[in-house]
N, CA and C of each residue as an Amber inpcrd file, in Angstrom:
protein
   411
  85.2130000  31.7380000 155.4490000  86.1000000  32.1320000 154.3860000
  86.4800000  30.8880000 153.5980000  86.4230000  30.9980000 152.2650000
  86.7780000  29.8340000 151.4610000  88.2590000  29.5140000 151.6010000
  88.6090000  28.3110000 151.5050000  89.9860000  27.8530000 151.7160000
  90.8970000  28.1300000 150.5300000  90.3740000  28.3950000 149.3430000
  91.2280000  28.5920000 148.1830000  91.6400000  30.0620000 147.9720000
  91.1800000  31.0170000 148.8020000  91.5530000  32.4360000 148.6630000
  92.7890000  32.7510000 149.5040000  93.6410000  33.6080000 148.9760000
  94.8510000  34.0420000 149.6790000  94.4490000  35.1290000 150.6850000
  94.8230000  35.0080000 151.9650000  94.4280000  36.0190000 152.9590000
  95.2460000  37.3140000 152.8460000  96.3160000  37.3370000 152.0610000
  97.1580000  38.5320000 151.9320000  96.7880000  39.2960000 150.6740000
  96.8130000  40.6280000 150.7820000  96.5290000  41.4770000 149.6240000
  97.8640000  41.8480000 148.9850000  97.9660000  41.6930000 147.7000000
  99.1940000  42.0130000 146.9910000  99.0340000  43.4030000 146.3790000
  99.9220000  44.3240000 146.8040000  99.8840000  45.6940000 146.3020000
 100.8540000  45.8400000 145.1410000 100.5640000  46.7730000 144.2240000
 101.4990000  46.9850000 143.1160000 102.8050000  47.6000000 143.6330000
 103.8740000  47.3320000 142.9110000 105.1880000  47.8250000 143.2900000
 105.2130000  49.3560000 143.1570000 105.7170000  50.0750000 144.1920000
 105.7290000  51.5490000 144.1060000 106.7180000  52.0330000 143.0460000
 106.3990000  53.1530000 142.4250000 107.2610000  53.7280000 141.3970000
 108.1760000  54.7560000 142.0400000 109.4080000  54.7940000 141.6050000
 110.3850000  55.7530000 142.1100000 110.7050000  56.7170000 140.9760000
 110.5800000  58.0050000 141.2770000 110.8610000  59.0420000 140.2910000
 112.1430000  59.7650000 140.6900000 112.9760000  60.0230000 139.7040000
 114.1880000  60.7900000 139.9490000 113.9530000  62.2230000 139.4850000
 114.3270000  63.1660000 140.3380000 114.1710000  64.5750000 140.0050000
 115.5640000  65.1880000 139.9190000 115.8260000  65.8440000 138.8330000
 117.1220000  66.4780000 138.6370000 116.9450000  67.9900000 138.7980000
 117.8050000  68.5830000 139.6150000 117.7610000  70.0290000 139.7930000
 119.1290000  70.6030000 139.4730000 119.1440000  71.8930000 139.1780000
 120.4050000  72.5760000 138.9210000 120.4870000  73.7940000 139.8250000
 121.7050000  74.2040000 140.1260000 121.9000000  75.4210000 140.8890000
 121.7590000  76.6020000 139.9470000 120.9600000  77.5500000 140.3310000
 120.7490000  78.7340000 139.5140000 121.3910000  79.9120000 140.2370000
 122.3320000  80.5660000 139.5830000 122.9670000  81.7450000 140.1520000
 122.2960000  82.9650000 139.5500000 121.6290000  83.7320000 140.3980000
 120.9310000  84.9140000 139.9070000 121.8320000  86.1350000 140.0540000
 121.8660000  86.9470000 139.0280000 122.6390000  88.1800000 139.0890000
 121.7480000  89.2960000 139.6060000 122.3720000  90.3340000 140.0880000
 121.6520000  91.4890000 140.5920000 121.0680000  92.2690000 139.4150000
 119.8050000  92.6220000 139.5000000 119.1520000  93.3350000 138.4020000
 119.7800000  94.7040000 138.1750000 120.3760000  95.2840000 139.2240000
 120.9990000  96.5980000 139.0890000 122.3000000  96.5350000 138.2870000
 122.7870000  95.3370000 137.9780000 123.9820000  95.1850000 137.1480000
 123.6520000  95.2960000 135.6620000 122.3780000  95.3710000 135.3340000
 121.9400000  95.4570000 133.9410000 121.4870000  96.8720000 133.6080000
 121.3290000  97.1370000 132.3230000 120.8150000  98.4260000 131.8820000
 119.3120000  98.4510000 132.1020000 118.8510000  99.4990000 132.7780000
 117.4170000  99.6370000 133.0640000 116.9400000 100.9400000 132.4450000
 115.8290000 100.8620000 131.7370000 115.2470000 102.0370000 131.1070000
 114.1150000 102.5810000 131.9650000 114.0080000 103.8960000 131.9990000
 112.9580000 104.5670000 132.7640000 111.5970000 104.2410000 132.1550000
 110.6390000 103.9210000 133.0110000 109.3070000 103.5670000 132.4950000
 108.5290000 104.7960000 132.0320000 108.9710000 106.0020000 132.4350000
 108.2680000 107.2260000 132.0520000 108.7830000 107.8220000 130.7410000
 110.1180000 107.8380000 130.5870000 110.6790000 108.5040000 129.4040000
 111.5720000 107.5940000 128.5480000 111.7370000 106.3370000 128.9400000
 112.5150000 105.3350000 128.2050000 114.0060000 105.6720000 128.0690000
 114.5310000 106.5380000 128.9250000 115.9600000 106.8510000 128.9330000
 116.6750000 105.8980000 129.8780000 117.9780000 105.6940000 129.6430000
 118.7800000 104.8130000 130.4870000 118.9170000 105.4250000 131.8870000
 118.6820000 104.6090000 132.9120000 118.8110000 105.0650000 134.2930000
 120.2420000 104.8190000 134.7600000 120.7650000 105.7570000 135.5490000
 122.1470000 105.7090000 136.0170000 122.2130000 105.3170000 137.4870000
 123.2680000 104.5770000 137.8840000 123.4270000 104.2080000 139.2980000
 123.6120000 105.4430000 140.1760000 123.0740000 105.3770000 141.3890000
 123.1840000 106.4770000 142.3450000 123.1520000 105.9040000 143.7550000
 123.4970000 106.7360000 144.7120000 123.4150000 106.3600000 146.1190000
 122.5690000 107.4020000 146.8260000 121.6060000 106.9310000 147.5850000
 120.7400000 107.8230000 148.3540000 121.0930000 107.6470000 149.8210000
 121.3220000 108.7600000 150.5170000 121.6570000 108.7290000 151.9430000
 120.4110000 109.0980000 152.7430000 120.0120000 108.1780000 153.6410000
 118.8020000 108.4040000 154.4210000 119.0060000 107.8310000 155.8250000
 118.9540000 108.6740000 156.8440000 119.1130000 108.2630000 158.2530000
 120.3610000 107.4180000 158.4820000 121.4620000 107.7740000 157.8590000
 122.7130000 107.0380000 158.0230000 122.8520000 105.8220000 157.1270000
 121.8720000 105.5310000 156.3250000 121.9150000 104.3960000 155.4040000
 122.3840000 104.8580000 154.0340000 123.1310000 104.0090000 153.3740000
 123.5320000 104.2270000 151.9840000 122.6830000 103.2730000 151.1530000
 121.6820000 103.8080000 150.4860000 120.7650000 102.9930000 149.6970000
 121.1990000 103.0250000 148.2270000 121.4310000 101.8280000 147.6670000
 121.7490000 101.7440000 146.2410000 120.4930000 102.0570000 145.4460000
 120.6510000 102.8190000 144.3950000 119.4950000 103.2020000 143.5900000
 119.9270000 103.4240000 142.1510000 118.9240000 103.5790000 141.3010000
 119.1600000 104.0280000 139.9310000 118.2220000 105.2090000 139.7070000
 118.7340000 106.2230000 138.9830000 117.9510000 107.4420000 138.7560000
 117.9150000 107.7760000 137.2760000 116.7980000 108.3570000 136.8920000
 116.6670000 108.8830000 135.5400000 117.0190000 110.3670000 135.6100000
 118.0150000 110.7760000 134.8270000 118.4570000 112.1740000 134.8450000
 117.4060000 113.1020000 134.2400000 116.6290000 112.5790000 133.2970000
 115.6710000 113.4320000 132.5950000 114.4330000 113.7330000 133.4550000
 113.7580000 112.6820000 133.9370000 112.4950000 112.9040000 134.6630000
 112.6340000 112.7370000 136.1830000 113.8560000 112.4600000 136.6740000
 114.1610000 112.3360000 138.1110000 113.4840000 111.1430000 138.7870000
 113.0080000 110.1860000 137.9940000 112.4380000 108.9570000 138.5600000
 113.5710000 108.1470000 139.1830000 113.3120000 107.4830000 140.3120000
 114.3480000 106.6840000 140.9620000 113.7800000 105.3680000 141.4690000
 114.6560000 104.3570000 141.4890000 114.2910000 103.0380000 142.0070000
 115.3660000 102.6540000 143.0160000 114.9370000 102.3300000 144.2430000
 115.8690000 101.9180000 145.2980000 115.9680000 100.4070000 145.2840000
 117.1810000  99.9050000 145.5020000 117.4320000  98.4620000 145.4920000
 116.5440000  97.7750000 146.5350000 115.8440000  96.6850000 146.1730000
 114.9170000  96.0170000 147.0890000 115.5610000  95.5280000 148.3960000
 116.7960000  95.0170000 148.3300000 117.4590000  94.5440000 149.5550000
 117.7340000  95.7030000 150.5090000 118.1910000  96.8270000 149.9640000
 118.4680000  97.9950000 150.7920000 117.1800000  98.5550000 151.3770000
 116.1230000  98.5240000 150.5960000 114.8200000  99.0070000 151.0630000
 114.3000000  98.1450000 152.2070000 114.5300000  96.8220000 152.1280000
 114.1060000  95.9130000 153.1910000 114.8920000  96.1830000 154.4740000
 116.2230000  96.3490000 154.3480000 117.0530000  96.6490000 155.5210000
 116.6310000  97.9590000 156.1700000 116.3170000  98.9640000 155.3540000
 115.8830000 100.2500000 155.8810000 114.5340000 100.1060000 156.5930000
 113.6420000  99.2920000 156.0350000 112.3430000  99.0220000 156.6760000
 112.5160000  98.3090000 158.0040000 113.4650000  97.3420000 158.0520000
 113.7560000  96.6420000 159.3120000 114.2620000  97.6260000 160.3610000
 115.1060000  98.5710000 159.9410000 115.6230000  99.5930000 160.8540000
 114.4850000 100.4580000 161.3880000 113.5800000 100.8690000 160.5130000
 112.4510000 101.7160000 160.9400000 111.5730000 100.9820000 161.9530000
 111.3560000  99.6880000 161.7370000 110.5620000  98.8760000 162.6590000
 111.2570000  98.7640000 164.0110000 112.5570000  98.5060000 163.9890000
 113.3370000  98.3720000 165.2180000 113.4130000  99.7020000 165.9640000
 113.4840000 100.7880000 165.2270000 113.5740000 102.1180000 165.8170000
 112.3010000 102.4850000 166.5930000 111.1650000 101.9840000 166.1480000
 109.8830000 102.2890000 166.7960000 109.6710000 101.4980000 168.0840000
 110.4410000 100.4060000 168.2550000 110.2680000  99.5710000 169.4490000
 110.8640000 100.2490000 170.6750000 110.2300000 100.0240000 171.8040000
 110.7150000 100.5420000 173.0720000 111.1270000  99.3520000 173.9300000
 112.4070000  99.2660000 174.2650000 112.9200000  98.1460000 175.0520000
 113.0710000  98.5760000 176.5050000 112.5970000  97.7590000 177.4180000
 112.8060000  97.9910000 178.8420000 113.8510000  96.9830000 179.2990000
 114.9940000  97.4990000 179.7580000 116.0860000  96.6320000 180.1960000
 116.4190000  96.9510000 181.6420000 117.0200000  96.0040000 182.2800000
 117.3290000  96.1200000 183.6990000 118.7220000  96.7180000 183.8990000
 118.8380000  97.6350000 184.8660000 120.1170000  98.2020000 185.2580000
 120.6990000  97.3020000 186.3380000 121.9000000  96.7720000 186.0830000
 122.5140000  95.8190000 187.0140000 123.7770000  96.4160000 187.6110000
 124.0730000  96.0340000 188.8310000 125.2800000  96.4790000 189.5070000
 126.3050000  95.3600000 189.4290000 127.4500000  95.6450000 188.7820000
 128.5190000  94.6530000 188.6400000 129.8140000  95.3000000 189.1320000
 130.3520000  94.8030000 190.2360000 131.5700000  95.3850000 190.8010000
 131.3270000  96.8220000 191.2110000 132.1170000  97.7420000 190.6600000
 131.9570000  99.1610000 190.9500000 131.1920000  99.8900000 189.8450000
 130.6350000  99.1610000 188.9150000 129.9630000  99.7690000 187.7650000
 128.5380000  99.2460000 187.6280000 127.7800000  99.9540000 186.8220000
 126.4440000  99.5040000 186.4490000 126.5030000  98.9840000 185.0140000
 125.6440000  98.0340000 184.7030000 125.5930000  97.4550000 183.3590000
 124.1510000  97.4010000 182.8660000 124.0040000  97.5990000 181.5810000
 122.7020000  97.4860000 180.9240000 122.8710000  96.4870000 179.7890000
 121.9950000  95.5170000 179.7120000 122.0920000  94.5520000 178.6150000
 121.3750000  95.1210000 177.3860000 122.0150000  94.9270000 176.2320000
 121.4330000  95.3810000 174.9690000 120.6720000  94.2010000 174.3740000
 119.3930000  94.3840000 174.0330000 118.6010000  93.2760000 173.4960000
 119.2360000  92.6360000 172.2580000 119.0940000  91.3400000 172.1620000
 119.6780000  90.5440000 171.0760000 119.2350000  91.0490000 169.7040000
 118.0090000  91.4900000 169.6120000 117.4500000  91.9800000 168.3530000
 118.2670000  93.1700000 167.8180000 118.6900000  94.0460000 168.7030000
 119.4940000  95.2020000 168.3010000 120.8940000  94.7550000 167.8960000
 121.4990000  93.8740000 168.6680000 122.8480000  93.3780000 168.3600000
 122.8570000  92.6500000 167.0150000 121.8490000  91.8150000 166.7700000
 121.7650000  91.1000000 165.4830000 121.6770000  92.0830000 164.3200000
 120.8660000  93.1350000 164.4960000 120.7250000  94.1320000 163.4390000
 122.0440000  94.8540000 163.2060000 122.7350000  95.2250000 164.2810000
 124.0180000  95.9050000 164.1560000 125.0500000  95.0010000 163.4670000
 125.0430000  93.7150000 163.8060000 125.9740000  92.7710000 163.1700000
 125.7070000  92.6500000 161.6790000 124.4410000  92.6620000 161.2740000
 124.1070000  92.5900000 159.8520000 124.6350000  93.8100000 159.1080000
 124.5390000  94.9680000 159.7240000 124.9590000  96.2070000 159.0850000
 126.4770000  96.3240000 158.9880000 127.1580000  95.9960000 160.0430000
 128.5970000  96.1840000 160.1000000 129.3690000  94.9700000 159.6080000
 128.7270000  93.8270000 159.5530000 129.3420000  92.5440000 159.2100000
 130.3630000  92.1220000 160.2670000 130.8350000  93.0680000 161.0480000
 131.7740000  92.7680000 162.1300000 131.6860000  93.9380000 163.1040000
 131.2530000  93.6670000 164.3140000 131.0560000  94.7290000 165.2850000
 132.1610000  94.6880000 166.3290000 132.6880000  95.8520000 166.6780000
 133.7010000  95.9350000 167.7180000 133.0840000  95.6180000 169.0680000
 133.8910000  95.0920000 169.9720000 133.4090000  94.8290000 171.3210000
 133.3820000  96.1090000 172.1480000 134.1260000  97.1240000 171.7240000
 134.1440000  98.4010000 172.4300000 133.0610000  99.3060000 171.8590000
 132.3830000 100.0380000 172.7350000 131.3080000 100.9360000 172.3560000
 131.6360000 102.3160000 172.9120000 131.4400000 103.3520000 172.1210000
 131.6650000 104.7150000 172.5780000 130.3830000 105.2120000 173.2530000
 130.4880000 105.6460000 174.5210000 129.3150000 106.0870000 175.2710000
 129.5480000 107.5100000 175.7630000 128.5050000 108.3430000 175.6550000
 128.6150000 109.7030000 176.1670000 127.2680000 110.1600000 176.7250000
 127.3380000 111.1440000 177.6130000 126.1300000 111.7330000 178.2100000
 125.6500000 112.8310000 177.2640000 124.4710000 112.6690000 176.6890000
 123.9540000 113.6500000 175.7380000 123.1820000 114.7640000 176.4260000
 122.4000000 114.3930000 177.4030000 121.5380000 115.3450000 178.0950000
 121.2450000 114.7710000 179.4700000 120.5550000 115.5130000 180.2960000
 120.1870000 114.9950000 181.6050000 119.2630000 113.7970000 181.4080000
 119.6730000 112.6390000 181.9190000 118.8640000 111.4280000 181.7930000
 118.9670000 110.7430000 180.4440000 119.9380000 111.1420000 179.5910000
 120.0460000 110.5380000 178.2640000 121.4930000 110.1600000 177.9510000
 121.7240000 108.8590000 177.7600000 123.0320000 108.3290000 177.3760000
 122.9920000 107.9710000 175.8980000 124.1360000 108.0670000 175.2430000
 124.2380000 107.7020000 173.8440000 125.3130000 106.6480000 173.6700000
 125.0120000 105.6030000 172.9280000 125.9770000 104.5440000 172.5980000
 126.2660000 104.6130000 171.1120000 127.5510000 104.6240000 170.7550000
 127.9480000 104.6050000 169.3580000 128.7690000 103.3600000 169.0850000
 128.3260000 102.5630000 168.1280000 129.0080000 101.3160000 167.8030000
 130.1340000 101.5480000 166.7960000 130.1700000 102.7050000 166.1450000
 131.2180000 103.0310000 165.1800000 132.2120000 103.9600000 165.8420000
 133.4670000 103.8350000 165.4630000 134.5060000 104.7240000 166.0120000
 134.8700000 105.7470000 165.0020000
């Protein structure tokens, strides 16, 4: 190696870029006037009741077209998925009583729906071999 060369490589100085962002507050689309895609009439707010759910919707009075709120539709889909699952839980003996643990997935779903769930649950015998738990009073 020649003696007059520098053994260190000099790299260019790195560039620093500043990125500015803003908080964007999005409003609910159902708060705006929506026209029916079939007849161009103004759609009116409505509530659809399905399997105990209150689904926010908008309906066209003229052609009966309806649009369900996407968030409510997602929650209803989550419920349908959870309803199809079969949970196997263990029956435990505690003191003079038996206990069954409720899977976390069900409790989380109930908490989302109620926003606040009571610690007390209403339980009744529905049929031979069938117990019912009600989280609402």
